[in-house]
C-alpha positions as a printed Julia matrix, in Angstrom:
325×3 Matrix{Float64}:
  0.0     0.0     0.0
  2.8     2.46    0.82
  4.49    1.76   -2.5
  1.28    2.53   -4.28
  0.82    5.64   -2.16
  4.11    7.08   -3.38
  3.4     6.07   -6.96
  0.02    7.76   -6.74
  1.64   10.88   -5.3
  4.11   11.06   -8.19
  1.29   10.75  -10.68
 -0.79   13.41   -8.97
  2.13   15.82   -8.75
  2.67   15.79  -12.48
 -0.73   14.73  -13.74
  0.37   11.36  -15.16
 -1.02    7.86  -14.68
 23.25  -11.24   13.72
 30.5   -14.96   23.02
 33.56  -14.11   21.02
 36.43  -15.79   22.78
 39.99  -16.49   21.8
 41.29  -20.06   21.9
 37.99  -21.74   22.71
 37.62  -25.49   22.63
 34.43  -27.08   21.35
 33.23  -27.4    24.95
 33.62  -23.71   25.78
 36.81  -24.32   27.75
 39.85  -22.07   27.55
 43.28  -23.36   28.54
 46.15  -21.15   29.54
 49.32  -20.64   27.54
 52.71  -20.41   29.21
 54.54  -17.18   28.46
 51.76  -15.11   26.95
 48.27  -14.01   27.99
 45.19  -15.47   26.38
 42.67  -12.86   25.23
 39.03  -13.62   25.91
 35.95  -11.55   25.05
 32.79  -11.93   27.1
 29.57  -10.22   26.15
 28.21   -7.9    28.79
 25.88   -9.66   31.27
 26.82  -13.11   29.93
 28.86  -15.79   31.69
 32.53  -16.22   30.88
 33.81  -19.46   29.39
 35.45  -22.0    31.69
 39.03  -20.88   32.32
 41.34  -23.77   33.15
 44.44  -23.2    35.26
 46.76  -25.24   33.05
 47.74  -25.56   29.43
 46.24  -28.15   27.1
 49.43  -30.22   27.13
 49.47  -30.43   30.95
 45.74  -31.22   30.99
 46.4   -34.36   28.95
 48.77  -35.71   31.63
 48.37  -36.73   35.24
 49.19  -34.01   37.74
 50.41  -34.81   41.25
 49.25  -32.71   44.2
 47.98  -29.82   42.1
 47.23  -26.52   43.81
 45.66  -23.48   42.16
 45.76  -19.8    43.05
 43.62  -17.34   41.1
 44.31  -13.59   41.28
 41.76  -11.12   39.88
 42.14   -7.71   38.21
 42.19   -6.01   41.6
 45.18   -8.21   42.56
 43.15   -9.92   45.27
 42.89  -13.67   45.6
 39.7   -14.97   44.02
 37.43  -17.17   46.07
 34.0   -18.48   45.24
 31.02  -16.13   45.64
 27.76  -15.43   43.86
 29.51  -14.09   40.76
 32.9   -15.82   40.86
 32.94  -19.61   40.69
 36.31  -21.25   41.44
 36.36  -25.05   41.49
 38.75  -27.33   43.36
 40.17  -28.45   40.0
 41.35  -24.96   39.1
 38.51  -23.88   36.84
 37.12  -20.35   36.93
 33.79  -19.03   35.67
 32.66  -15.41   36.04
 28.89  -14.98   35.91
 26.96  -11.95   34.65
 30.13  -10.3    33.36
 30.37   -6.54   33.86
 32.73   -3.81   32.61
 34.35   -3.59   36.03
 35.33   -7.27   35.88
 37.5    -6.75   32.79
 41.23   -7.1    33.24
 44.02   -9.55   33.93
 43.18  -12.86   35.6
 46.23  -14.82   36.69
 46.38  -18.39   37.89
 49.42  -20.1    39.37
 49.48  -23.88   39.13
 51.73  -25.74   41.57
 52.3   -29.48   41.23
 54.97  -32.09   42.0
 57.16  -34.39   39.98
 58.44  -37.48   41.78
 61.4   -39.67   40.85
 60.21  -43.25   41.19
 63.59  -44.68   42.21
 64.37  -42.14   44.97
 60.94  -40.65   45.76
 62.58  -37.26   45.39
 59.93  -34.55   45.0
 60.25  -31.37   42.98
 57.6   -28.62   43.03
 56.83  -27.06   39.66
 55.03  -23.73   39.31
 53.47  -22.39   36.14
 51.67  -19.1    35.62
 48.82  -18.56   33.2
 47.47  -15.14   32.29
 44.01  -14.5    30.88
 43.07  -11.03   29.64
 39.27  -10.84   29.78
 37.42   -7.99   28.1
 33.73   -7.14   28.35
 32.21   -6.24   25.02
 28.91   -5.11   23.56
 27.54   -5.43   20.09
 27.71   -2.1    18.27
 24.51   -0.14   17.78
 23.63   -0.34   14.1
 22.27    2.44   11.96
 22.14    2.76    8.19
 23.01    5.5     5.75
 20.82    5.19    2.68
 20.71    6.98   -0.64
 18.26    6.92   -3.57
 17.64    8.93   -6.7
 14.45   10.18   -8.32
 14.04   11.84  -11.7
 12.31   15.2   -11.8
 11.21   17.76  -14.4
 13.33   20.57  -13.05
 15.62   21.55  -10.19
 13.31   24.43   -9.32
  9.74   24.37   -8.1
  7.83   23.1    -5.13
  7.31   19.53   -6.33
 10.81   18.43   -5.41
 10.43   19.52   -1.8
  6.96   17.99   -1.61
  8.23   14.64   -2.91
 11.09   14.74   -0.4
  8.81   15.43    2.57
  6.22   12.82    1.58
  8.9    10.19    0.99
 10.29   10.77    4.49
  6.81   10.49    5.98
  6.13    7.23    4.13
  9.42    5.72    5.28
  8.84    6.82    8.88
  5.39    5.21    8.83
  6.84    2.07    7.32
  9.19    1.5    10.28
  7.45    3.3    13.16
  6.32    0.04   14.84
 10.01   -0.95   15.08
 10.86    2.21   17.08
 13.05    3.28   14.15
 12.93    6.57   12.29
 14.55    8.58    9.53
 17.05   11.23   10.6
 19.29   13.72    8.82
 17.37   13.61    5.52
 18.67   15.81    2.7
 18.5    16.11   -1.05
 20.15   17.94   -3.91
 19.1    18.28   -7.5
 21.63   17.65  -10.28
 21.6    17.48  -14.06
 22.79   14.08  -15.25
 24.0    13.2   -18.75
 22.72    9.76  -19.69
 24.83    7.87  -22.27
 23.32    8.29  -25.74
 20.6    10.47  -24.27
 20.11   14.07  -23.28
 20.47   15.58  -19.81
 17.93   14.66  -17.16
 17.33   16.18  -13.74
 17.61   13.92  -10.72
 17.12   14.31   -6.99
 19.94   12.74   -4.99
 18.29   11.88   -1.67
 20.21   10.74    1.42
 19.06    9.86    4.92
 19.95    7.8     7.96
 17.75    5.15    9.57
 18.17    5.12   13.33
 16.75    2.66   15.92
 16.22    5.25   18.65
 12.92    6.87   17.83
 11.05    8.39   20.82
 10.01    5.58   23.14
 12.63    3.16   21.83
 13.44    1.8    25.3
 10.12   -0.03   25.32
 11.63   -2.61   22.92
 14.12   -3.67   25.58
 11.55   -5.39   27.81
 13.87   -4.9    30.79
 16.63   -6.78   28.96
 20.24   -5.93   29.81
 21.27   -6.53   26.19
 19.12   -3.83   24.67
 21.38   -3.51   21.63
 20.26   -6.99   20.6
 16.65   -5.8    20.44
 17.41   -2.49   18.72
 19.72   -4.17   16.22
 17.06   -6.73   15.33
 14.62   -3.91   14.71
 16.98   -1.84   12.61
 17.72   -4.87   10.43
 13.99   -5.32    9.89
 13.7    -1.61    9.08
 16.5    -1.9     6.51
 14.78   -4.86    4.85
 11.42   -3.08    4.71
 12.89    0.03    3.13
 14.87   -2.02    0.63
 11.69   -3.91   -0.31
  9.82   -0.61   -0.63
 12.22    0.7    -3.26
 12.21   -2.63   -5.07
  8.45   -2.3    -5.29
  8.86    1.2    -6.74
 10.92   -0.24   -9.58
  8.37   -3.01  -10.12
  5.47   -0.56  -10.27
  7.33    1.65  -12.71
  7.99   -1.13  -15.2
  4.75   -3.08  -14.87
  1.96   -0.59  -14.23
  2.71    2.6   -16.15
  2.82    1.08  -19.62
  4.13    3.72  -22.01
  3.33    6.71  -19.81
  6.17    7.08  -17.31
  5.88    9.85  -14.72
  8.54   12.53  -14.92
  9.2    12.04  -11.18
 10.04    8.41  -10.55
 12.47    6.22   -8.66
 15.7     5.52  -10.55
 16.08    1.76  -10.68
 19.19    0.32   -8.96
 19.94    3.67   -7.31
 19.19    2.46   -3.78
 22.37    2.22   -1.7
 22.79    1.27    1.94
 25.82    1.34    4.26
 25.8     0.13    7.85
 27.25    2.46   10.48
 28.4     1.05   13.83
 28.34    3.11   17.0
 29.65    2.19   20.44
 28.13    3.16   23.77
 30.2     5.43   26.04
 32.99    3.49   27.73
 33.35    1.07   24.81
 35.27    1.32   21.56
 36.39   -0.59   18.48
 40.06   -1.35   17.89
 40.77   -3.92   15.2
 44.51   -3.83   15.85
 44.28   -4.42   19.59
 41.25   -6.71   19.46
 41.61   -8.58   16.18
 39.7   -11.57   17.57
 36.73   -9.3    18.2
 37.29   -6.67   15.53
 33.61   -5.78   15.09
 32.96   -5.63   18.87
 32.64   -2.57   21.03
 35.18   -3.57   23.68
 35.39   -1.93   27.11
 37.98    0.84   27.14
 41.26   -0.06   28.81
 42.37    1.74   31.98
 43.64    5.2    31.1
 41.32    5.55   28.11
 37.71    6.6    27.62
 35.09    6.83   24.9
 32.72    9.81   24.75
 29.33    9.77   23.07
 30.55   10.87   19.67
 33.43    8.45   19.11
 33.72    4.77   18.21
 37.28    4.48   19.51
 38.72    4.79   23.0
 40.92    7.83   23.53
 43.85    8.24   25.89
 43.09   10.21   29.04
 45.39   13.16   29.58
 45.63   15.99   32.02
 42.75   18.4    31.86
 45.29   21.22   32.01
 46.93   20.25   28.72
 46.1    22.52   25.83
 43.28   21.07   23.74
 43.37   17.81   25.68
 40.53   15.64   26.85
 40.28   14.08   30.26
 38.48   11.04   31.54
 34.96   11.68   32.8
């Protein structure tokens, strides 16, 4: 119906008829690695994988008198509580992971080797480091662009088409708590190969999942970006289908009389834009295993509302510098 509504408007105007860990096993278990930290990414408010206080090679052998000592990011010894689960076999699980739980988790494994002929005991100690980062999915939005032919670059019809198109698109996605923002258009003369010049409206806009009242889609969920991202994907698909229908109507229902103002087939373009919430940023170099994630900013850095990357905190007295909130 909306596709027909726009087609009818054009005719009337002119009078023509989807946990990101590193080194996971298939069972969601992460072993340590001697000599280098293992990076692990845990989605906010989800449980961490099972961290094992030994390497995979040691796990395949018998271990005599093992003892395990876990140290958390605050350099305090970790013991079992409602959020931290430490087993007697050296396994660690962190439940309902939060930004404040990000950091270095260190486990020291102590065990003995015994010479059978002399019963001589030797204590071996190995240290395993796990760098755990909280992450969020980015908030999606979409930049879109389309083109419409027009009779002239002057006159009121161009602005009327632009305003009605925005209203139709807003109505199309309003139930998803999405809306069109930053709409704009410019009129240009375009030389078509083997044809004369034509006038076209180059229309651009952004589709955003934060229309007034958007928080109602969260349903008290901690992972609200999952809900908003599902909705914005649906909004993208609806708008894409709308412009496909415009092309279909043009070629199948106007016969030989084509309106001067009509959608230019194959002109629809869409680009996804990722945004991170404050305190999170994207860094493909530092977090290559979670390159598309919004990862919690490291100590000494921060992310304001307008940036996707974490910035280094500096003294507020420095000229032109930014400080941590």
